[in-house]
Every structure is written in C-alpha cells, then in structure tokens.
C-alpha positions as CSV (number, residue, x, y, z in Angstrom):
1,M,-63.4,-178.8,-76.7
2,N,-64.5,-181.6,-79.0
3,P,-62.1,-181.7,-81.9
4,A,-64.4,-181.3,-85.4
5,R,-64.4,-184.3,-87.8
6,P,-62.2,-184.1,-91.0
7,S,-65.0,-184.6,-92.9
8,D,-66.8,-181.7,-91.3
9,I,-63.8,-179.2,-92.4
10,F,-62.1,-180.7,-95.4
11,R,-63.8,-180.3,-98.8
12,V,-61.0,-182.2,-100.2
13,R,-59.4,-184.6,-98.4
14,H,-56.6,-184.9,-100.1
15,P,-55.8,-181.8,-102.3
16,S,-53.0,-181.7,-104.8
17,P,-50.2,-179.4,-103.1
18,R,-49.6,-178.5,-106.7
19,R,-53.1,-177.6,-107.6
20,L,-54.6,-174.0,-106.0
21,P,-58.1,-174.3,-105.0
22,I,-60.1,-172.8,-107.7
23,E,-62.1,-173.8,-110.6
24,P,-60.1,-175.7,-113.7
25,R,-60.6,-172.6,-116.4
26,L,-59.6,-170.4,-113.4
27,E,-56.6,-172.2,-112.7
28,K,-55.8,-172.9,-116.7
29,L,-55.9,-169.0,-117.2
30,F,-54.0,-168.2,-114.1
31,A,-51.0,-170.6,-115.4
32,A,-51.4,-168.9,-118.7
33,T,-50.8,-165.5,-116.8
34,E,-48.0,-166.8,-114.8
35,E,-46.3,-167.9,-117.6
36,R,-46.5,-165.2,-119.8
37,F,-45.3,-163.1,-116.6
38,H,-42.0,-165.5,-116.5
39,A,-41.7,-164.7,-120.1
40,I,-41.7,-161.1,-119.7
41,E,-39.1,-160.9,-117.2
42,R,-36.9,-163.0,-119.1
43,E,-37.5,-160.9,-122.0
44,L,-36.7,-157.6,-120.2
45,S,-33.4,-159.3,-119.2
46,E,-32.0,-159.6,-122.6
47,P,-29.3,-156.2,-123.5
48,E,-31.5,-156.0,-127.4
49,V,-35.0,-155.2,-125.2
50,V,-32.7,-153.0,-122.6
51,R,-31.1,-151.1,-125.3
52,N,-35.3,-150.5,-126.8
53,P,-36.9,-148.1,-124.5
54,A,-40.2,-148.4,-126.6
55,R,-40.0,-151.9,-126.1
56,L,-39.1,-152.0,-122.2
57,R,-41.9,-149.7,-121.7
58,E,-44.4,-151.9,-123.6
59,L,-43.3,-155.0,-121.5
60,G,-43.5,-152.9,-118.4
61,Q,-46.5,-152.1,-118.3
62,E,-47.7,-155.8,-119.8
63,R,-45.5,-157.0,-116.5
64,A,-47.1,-154.7,-114.3
65,A,-50.7,-155.2,-115.6
66,L,-49.7,-159.1,-114.9
67,A,-48.3,-158.6,-111.4
68,T,-51.4,-158.3,-109.6
69,A,-53.0,-161.6,-110.4
70,V,-49.5,-163.3,-110.0
71,G,-49.0,-162.1,-107.0
72,A,-52.6,-163.2,-105.6
73,G,-52.1,-166.5,-107.6
74,R,-48.6,-167.2,-105.0
75,A,-50.3,-165.9,-102.2
76,L,-53.5,-168.4,-102.9
77,S,-50.6,-171.4,-103.4
78,A,-48.9,-170.2,-99.9
79,L,-52.0,-171.0,-98.3
80,E,-53.1,-173.8,-99.9
81,A,-49.6,-175.2,-98.3
82,E,-50.4,-174.3,-95.1
83,M,-53.7,-175.7,-95.7
84,A,-52.1,-179.0,-96.0
85,G,-49.8,-178.5,-93.2
86,A,-52.7,-178.3,-91.0
87,R,-54.5,-181.1,-92.6
88,E,-51.5,-183.2,-92.1
89,L,-51.0,-182.5,-88.4
90,Y,-54.9,-182.9,-87.7
91,A,-55.3,-186.6,-89.2
92,E,-52.0,-187.9,-88.1
93,S,-51.9,-186.2,-84.4
94,G,-52.6,-188.6,-81.5
95,D,-52.7,-185.5,-79.4
96,P,-56.4,-184.5,-78.7
97,E,-55.3,-180.8,-78.3
98,M,-52.9,-180.7,-80.8
99,R,-56.0,-182.0,-83.1
100,A,-58.2,-179.5,-81.9
101,L,-55.7,-176.5,-82.4
102,A,-55.4,-178.2,-86.0
103,G,-58.9,-178.0,-86.2
104,E,-59.4,-174.3,-85.3
105,E,-56.4,-173.7,-87.8
106,I,-57.9,-175.4,-90.5
107,A,-61.4,-173.6,-90.2
108,A,-59.7,-170.6,-90.3
109,L,-57.7,-171.1,-93.2
110,E,-60.7,-171.9,-95.0
111,S,-62.0,-168.5,-94.7
112,R,-58.5,-166.7,-96.3
113,L,-58.6,-169.4,-98.6
114,Q,-62.0,-168.5,-99.6
115,E,-61.3,-164.8,-99.6
116,A,-57.5,-165.5,-101.5
117,A,-59.3,-167.4,-104.6
118,A,-61.9,-164.4,-104.7
119,R,-58.9,-161.9,-105.0
120,L,-57.5,-163.9,-107.7
121,R,-61.1,-164.2,-110.1
122,A,-61.1,-160.5,-109.6
123,A,-57.7,-160.0,-110.5
124,L,-57.9,-162.2,-113.4
125,V,-61.8,-161.2,-115.2
126,P,-60.6,-158.7,-117.1
127,P,-61.8,-154.9,-116.3
128,D,-64.9,-153.8,-117.2
129,P,-64.8,-150.7,-119.2
130,M,-68.0,-149.2,-118.3
131,E,-67.5,-150.2,-114.3
132,D,-67.5,-146.8,-113.3
133,R,-69.8,-145.0,-115.6
134,P,-73.1,-143.5,-114.4
135,A,-75.8,-145.5,-114.7
136,V,-79.4,-144.3,-116.4
137,V,-82.0,-146.6,-114.6
138,E,-85.5,-146.5,-116.6
139,I,-88.3,-147.8,-114.2
140,R,-91.7,-148.8,-115.9
141,A,-95.0,-150.2,-113.7
142,G,-95.8,-153.5,-115.3
143,T,-99.0,-156.1,-114.5
144,G,-101.0,-155.9,-111.5
145,G,-102.4,-152.2,-112.3
146,D,-101.6,-149.7,-109.0
147,E,-100.0,-152.3,-106.7
148,A,-97.4,-152.5,-109.8
149,G,-97.1,-148.6,-109.7
150,L,-96.5,-148.8,-106.0
151,F,-94.2,-151.3,-106.1
152,G,-92.3,-149.6,-109.1
153,A,-91.8,-146.9,-106.3
154,D,-90.5,-149.2,-103.8
155,L,-88.0,-150.0,-106.4
156,M,-87.3,-146.5,-107.0
157,R,-86.7,-146.1,-103.1
158,M,-84.7,-149.1,-103.3
159,Y,-82.2,-147.7,-105.7
160,R,-81.8,-144.2,-104.0
161,R,-81.0,-146.0,-100.6
162,L,-78.2,-147.7,-102.3
163,A,-77.0,-144.5,-103.8
164,E,-77.1,-142.7,-100.3
165,R,-75.4,-145.9,-98.6
166,R,-72.5,-145.5,-101.5
167,G,-72.2,-142.3,-101.3
168,W,-73.8,-141.5,-105.0
169,T,-75.8,-138.8,-106.4
170,V,-79.0,-139.2,-108.2
171,E,-80.5,-136.4,-110.8
172,L,-84.1,-137.2,-111.8
173,I,-84.8,-137.5,-115.2
174,G,-88.2,-138.1,-115.8
175,L,-91.1,-139.2,-113.7
176,S,-94.8,-140.0,-114.4
177,E,-96.5,-140.8,-111.5
178,G,-99.8,-143.1,-111.1
179,I,-102.3,-142.8,-108.2
180,P,-100.6,-141.5,-105.0
181,G,-97.5,-143.1,-103.7
182,A,-97.2,-144.7,-107.3
183,I,-95.2,-144.4,-110.7
184,R,-96.1,-145.7,-114.1
185,E,-92.9,-144.3,-115.3
186,A,-89.3,-143.2,-113.5
187,V,-86.3,-142.0,-115.3
188,F,-83.0,-141.4,-113.2
189,T,-79.4,-141.3,-113.2
190,V,-76.9,-142.6,-110.6
191,R,-73.3,-141.1,-110.6
192,G,-70.8,-142.5,-108.6
193,R,-68.0,-144.9,-108.3
194,G,-68.7,-148.2,-109.8
195,A,-72.3,-147.1,-110.3
196,Y,-73.1,-148.9,-113.6
197,G,-70.8,-152.0,-112.5
198,R,-73.3,-152.7,-109.7
199,L,-76.8,-151.2,-110.7
200,R,-76.3,-153.5,-114.2
201,Y,-77.6,-156.1,-112.7
202,E,-80.9,-154.7,-111.8
203,S,-81.7,-155.0,-115.8
204,G,-85.1,-157.1,-116.1
205,V,-88.8,-157.8,-114.5
206,H,-89.3,-157.8,-110.7
207,R,-92.1,-159.0,-109.0
208,V,-93.5,-158.6,-106.0
209,Q,-95.9,-160.8,-104.1
210,R,-98.0,-159.4,-101.1
211,V,-101.2,-158.3,-99.5
212,P,-102.4,-155.0,-101.0
213,E,-103.4,-152.1,-99.2
214,T,-106.8,-152.5,-100.9
215,E,-107.3,-156.0,-101.2
216,S,-110.2,-156.4,-98.4
217,Q,-110.3,-160.2,-98.6
218,G,-106.0,-160.8,-97.6
219,R,-105.4,-162.1,-100.8
220,I,-101.8,-162.3,-102.4
221,H,-101.2,-160.3,-105.6
222,T,-99.1,-160.8,-108.0
223,S,-97.2,-157.4,-109.4
224,A,-94.5,-156.6,-111.6
225,A,-92.3,-153.7,-112.6
226,S,-89.6,-153.6,-114.8
227,V,-86.3,-152.0,-114.9
228,A,-83.3,-151.4,-117.6
229,V,-80.0,-150.0,-116.7
230,L,-78.2,-148.7,-119.1
231,P,-74.5,-147.1,-119.3
232,E,-74.5,-143.0,-119.6
233,A,-73.1,-142.5,-123.3
234,G,-71.6,-139.3,-124.6
235,E,-71.1,-137.9,-128.2
236,V,-67.7,-139.9,-128.3
237,D,-69.7,-143.0,-127.7
238,I,-72.5,-142.7,-129.9
239,E,-72.6,-140.1,-133.0
240,I,-76.2,-139.1,-133.8
241,D,-76.7,-137.9,-137.3
242,P,-79.3,-134.7,-136.6
243,A,-80.8,-135.6,-139.8
244,E,-82.4,-138.9,-137.9
245,L,-84.1,-137.3,-135.5
246,R,-87.7,-136.1,-135.1
247,I,-87.8,-133.8,-132.2
248,D,-91.7,-132.1,-130.8
249,V,-92.3,-129.8,-128.3
250,F,-95.3,-129.6,-126.4
251,R,-96.8,-128.4,-122.6
252,S,-96.0,-130.4,-120.1
253,S,-98.5,-132.0,-117.8
254,G,-98.5,-133.0,-114.1
255,P,-96.8,-131.7,-111.1
256,G,-94.4,-129.0,-112.0
257,G,-95.4,-125.6,-111.7
258,Q,-97.2,-123.2,-113.4
259,S,-94.3,-122.4,-115.6
260,V,-93.4,-126.0,-116.2
261,N,-97.3,-126.5,-117.5
262,T,-98.1,-123.6,-119.3
263,T,-95.1,-123.2,-121.9
264,D,-93.9,-125.7,-124.9
265,S,-91.3,-127.6,-122.6
266,A,-91.3,-130.7,-122.7
267,V,-89.4,-132.7,-125.1
268,R,-89.9,-135.5,-127.3
269,I,-87.2,-137.2,-129.7
270,T,-87.2,-140.4,-131.7
271,H,-84.7,-141.8,-133.4
272,L,-85.9,-142.9,-137.1
273,P,-83.6,-145.5,-137.6
274,T,-84.3,-147.2,-134.5
275,E,-88.4,-145.7,-133.2
276,L,-86.8,-145.6,-130.1
277,V,-88.7,-142.8,-128.0
278,V,-87.4,-140.5,-125.4
279,T,-89.5,-137.9,-123.4
280,C,-88.4,-135.4,-120.6
281,Q,-90.5,-132.8,-119.9
282,D,-89.6,-132.5,-116.0
283,E,-87.5,-128.9,-116.9
284,K,-89.1,-125.7,-117.4
285,S,-86.2,-125.0,-120.0
286,Q,-87.1,-126.9,-123.2
287,H,-83.2,-126.8,-124.1
288,K,-82.5,-128.5,-120.5
289,N,-85.4,-131.2,-121.4
290,K,-83.7,-131.7,-124.8
291,A,-80.6,-132.3,-123.6
292,R,-81.5,-134.5,-120.8
293,A,-83.4,-136.7,-123.5
294,M,-80.6,-136.8,-126.0
295,K,-78.7,-138.4,-123.4
296,V,-81.2,-140.3,-122.7
297,L,-81.0,-141.5,-126.2
298,R,-77.6,-141.5,-126.6
299,S,-77.0,-144.0,-123.2
300,R,-80.3,-146.6,-125.3
301,L,-78.2,-146.5,-128.4
302,L,-74.8,-147.5,-126.5
303,D,-76.9,-150.4,-124.9
304,R,-78.3,-151.9,-127.8
305,K,-74.6,-151.6,-129.3
306,I,-73.0,-153.6,-126.4
307,A,-75.7,-155.7,-126.3
308,A,-75.5,-156.7,-129.9
309,R,-71.4,-157.0,-129.2
310,E,-72.2,-159.4,-126.7
311,A,-74.6,-161.6,-128.1
312,E,-72.2,-162.1,-131.3
313,R,-69.4,-162.6,-129.1
314,A,-71.7,-165.4,-127.3
315,A,-73.6,-166.8,-129.8
316,E,-72.5,-170.1,-128.8
317,R,-73.6,-170.1,-125.1
318,R,-76.6,-168.0,-123.5
319,S,-75.6,-165.9,-120.4
320,Q,-78.0,-165.8,-117.1
321,I,-77.2,-162.1,-116.9
322,G,-76.0,-159.4,-118.9
323,S,-77.8,-161.2,-121.7
324,G,-79.7,-158.0,-123.0
325,D,-82.6,-160.0,-122.1
326,R,-85.2,-157.7,-120.4
327,S,-87.9,-159.8,-120.9
328,A,-87.0,-162.4,-118.6
329,K,-88.1,-162.5,-114.3
330,I,-85.4,-162.1,-112.8
331,R,-86.3,-161.3,-108.9
332,T,-89.2,-162.2,-106.4
333,Y,-89.7,-160.4,-103.8
334,N,-92.0,-162.6,-101.3
335,F,-93.2,-160.3,-98.9
336,P,-95.0,-163.2,-96.6
337,Q,-91.9,-164.9,-96.3
338,N,-89.8,-162.1,-95.8
339,R,-88.4,-163.5,-99.1
340,V,-86.5,-162.1,-102.1
341,T,-85.3,-164.4,-104.5
342,D,-83.0,-163.9,-107.5
343,H,-83.8,-166.3,-110.3
344,R,-80.4,-165.5,-112.4
345,I,-78.3,-167.5,-109.4
346,G,-81.2,-169.2,-107.5
347,L,-80.1,-166.9,-104.5
348,S,-82.7,-166.4,-101.9
349,L,-82.3,-164.4,-98.4
350,Y,-84.7,-163.8,-96.0
351,R,-84.5,-160.2,-95.3
352,L,-86.7,-158.6,-97.4
353,G,-86.7,-155.3,-95.6
354,D,-82.9,-154.5,-95.1
355,I,-83.3,-155.2,-99.2
356,L,-85.8,-152.9,-99.9
357,D,-83.8,-149.8,-97.7
358,G,-81.2,-150.6,-100.7
359,D,-78.7,-153.1,-99.1
360,L,-78.0,-155.0,-102.2
361,D,-74.3,-156.0,-101.6
362,E,-75.1,-159.3,-100.7
363,L,-76.9,-160.0,-104.0
364,V,-74.4,-157.8,-106.2
365,A,-71.7,-159.9,-104.6
366,A,-73.3,-163.0,-105.9
367,L,-74.4,-161.9,-109.0
368,R,-70.9,-160.4,-110.2
369,L,-69.4,-163.7,-109.2
370,A,-71.8,-165.5,-111.5
371,H,-71.1,-162.8,-113.9
372,D,-67.4,-163.1,-114.0
373,E,-67.5,-166.5,-114.1
374,E,-69.7,-166.6,-117.3
375,R,-66.4,-163.8,-118.5
376,L,-64.1,-166.1,-118.1
377,A,-65.9,-169.1,-119.9
378,G,-65.3,-166.9,-122.8
379,E,-62.0,-166.3,-122.2
380,P,-59.4,-168.2,-124.9
381,G,-59.0,-171.8,-123.4
382,G,-61.7,-171.3,-121.1
C-alpha cells in the first residue's frame, strides 16, 4: 500500500489546535454562544437565582437552547485534536506501515470533521419558523410556447415525485392546461414536515434546453417556466378586510365534468390594495373554490410581507437566494449534456433524469448551506 502524501490529505498543514475547522464568522458566533452558555451556568449556581423560580426557569430554557450548539462545537474540537495527532504521527513516523495507517485515519477523520462542522452550523443557524409550513407552489409556462408548457408539466411531476419520496401530500388548487401533456399554470399545496423549508429554494425562473418532439431538424430550443413557492398562511398570519376584496363568480371552463362547467362555481378574488388576483375553479362547490382562493391569497400576501422584511434587514447586502426576486434565472436543465446547473451557487450535476424524478436532495442541501451562511452573515458580529 502506497502511503498518501500529506499534500494530498491536508487542507491546512499546521492548524492551530485552538481553532475550529469552520469559517471565521461561524467560529466567532460559536465563541459568543459558548461564552453565554458558561455565563448562564455561573448564574444558575448563584443563591438568588436558585430562590427565584421564574428566573431559574428562564435561564434553564436558554441554557437548553444553547446546549446543542455547545455540544456540537466541543465534539468538533475533539475531532480536530484527533486530526492534529494523526497528522503529527504521519509527519514524524519513519515506519511506512504506521504512516499508511495514519494516512487512513486522516482520510476518515476528514469526513467526520465535515459532518461535525455541518452539525455545528445547523445548531448555530437560527431556526426558520416557516420550515414546516405547507408550501403553496405556483408553476407558470414562460417563453417557449408549447414547449414551455410541456416543461412546466415536467416541473410539476418533479415536485410530485419529490413529495412521494418524502411522504408529503399534494393538493391541487388550480390547473390550466395547454396542449396534451402541457400546462399553462398550476397551483398546488404540498403538506408535510419540512415542505416549505425544502421547496422554498425552487422559487425563480427554470430554463430548459432540449430538442422538442415537434422539432424536425433536431435543433435545441430554450424554454422557461417560472416557479413561486409561498408558505401557506392562516388567518392569524394575515388579516384581510373583506371590504378590500372584489369577488367574482363565473362558469368554470376546461375539463372537470358537467356540473363544474354548467354552474357558476368558479371564483375570482381581487385584493384591491395590492391588485393581486386569485382564481380557483377546480371544485364543484363555489364555497370550496372561494376557501381555496382565499388560502392562496393569504399565502401571497404573507410572502410579500416576508420579502419586505428580508429586504429591509438585508438593505446593505443582496442575497443570492431567498431575496424574493423571482425574475432571475435560477436553474438550467440541459438535456443534451444530461446536466442541471443551479446558477445561484454555481453547482452542476450530471444526472438530469434523477433530478426530474424528484431526487433533489443534493441540490437542496447545497442551497440550504448557502442560505444558512447568508443568514449567519446577518448575525451580530458576522
């Protein structure tokens, strides 16, 4: 067995044993977290705190909230100490067999260090209160004519397959179809643990490059579809004044059966202050269509509220993701190259078929990491 060279293994040849193998702003945030943890422990031992049940409970809750991050940081520090020992053994040992064993240990520790750093990062990033909300997904065909509609249907299937993989449920709210197999617009709600937290990164313009079935000369066409992902909002999140709404009812069109097409069951709601318009016509009942349309309207208004808050908080910096700007191209699906590229993080994956079949885990993990780092940059001292 040929021992690996140190240059093949070490990213940092002589790291300081007191520094964690994480980005500086994350290390600074961990230091502040650990300092506060120790301060709480000291305060918990003070007699006046012990005699004050309310203060004792308050400090206990804060300590519990910090304990996960402190434990993750200490575990990472212990692994780094192991790595320092393995590197020293590799560098100083004259025994080829010992050097080979040390090289193997270093390689194994590298993987464990990355996992431990990810756990620490996740523990330090403030939790997203919208993470487990149901997600309202809207897909609209863009430039490219019928091919854009076919691509929109592909995206809808991709999200349905993702939902199946994760045990989520999908509820169709509205569907406007084009040629057979194509959609002009689709709106549906995805429910399940982490639904909005994972799907939120899909908001934006998706572009496809492929040879359409109708293309006789084999030329590659570029088409696009837009996706908007909104957290489902309840009445407690958004209060809507009925006087600010214009509600129109009309006869449904398209597929759906005789009773759908022959009664005034379709509902169009216009929110006058924002001029947002929501239409729902898939149910036979006018009341059900109205209830579904109101859900979508609340979600769109909540999304605007969140985007405005994030824009205000990030006035001095521009986020690559989660900025609320859905006009930008976020991803390209290139069929000839079997490639999917997410332009926000510069990641290309050469397994287009798997991704269109709902396997978005690698993309989502990379996007979440970039988003978490962006959020950390906004923390005090970041």
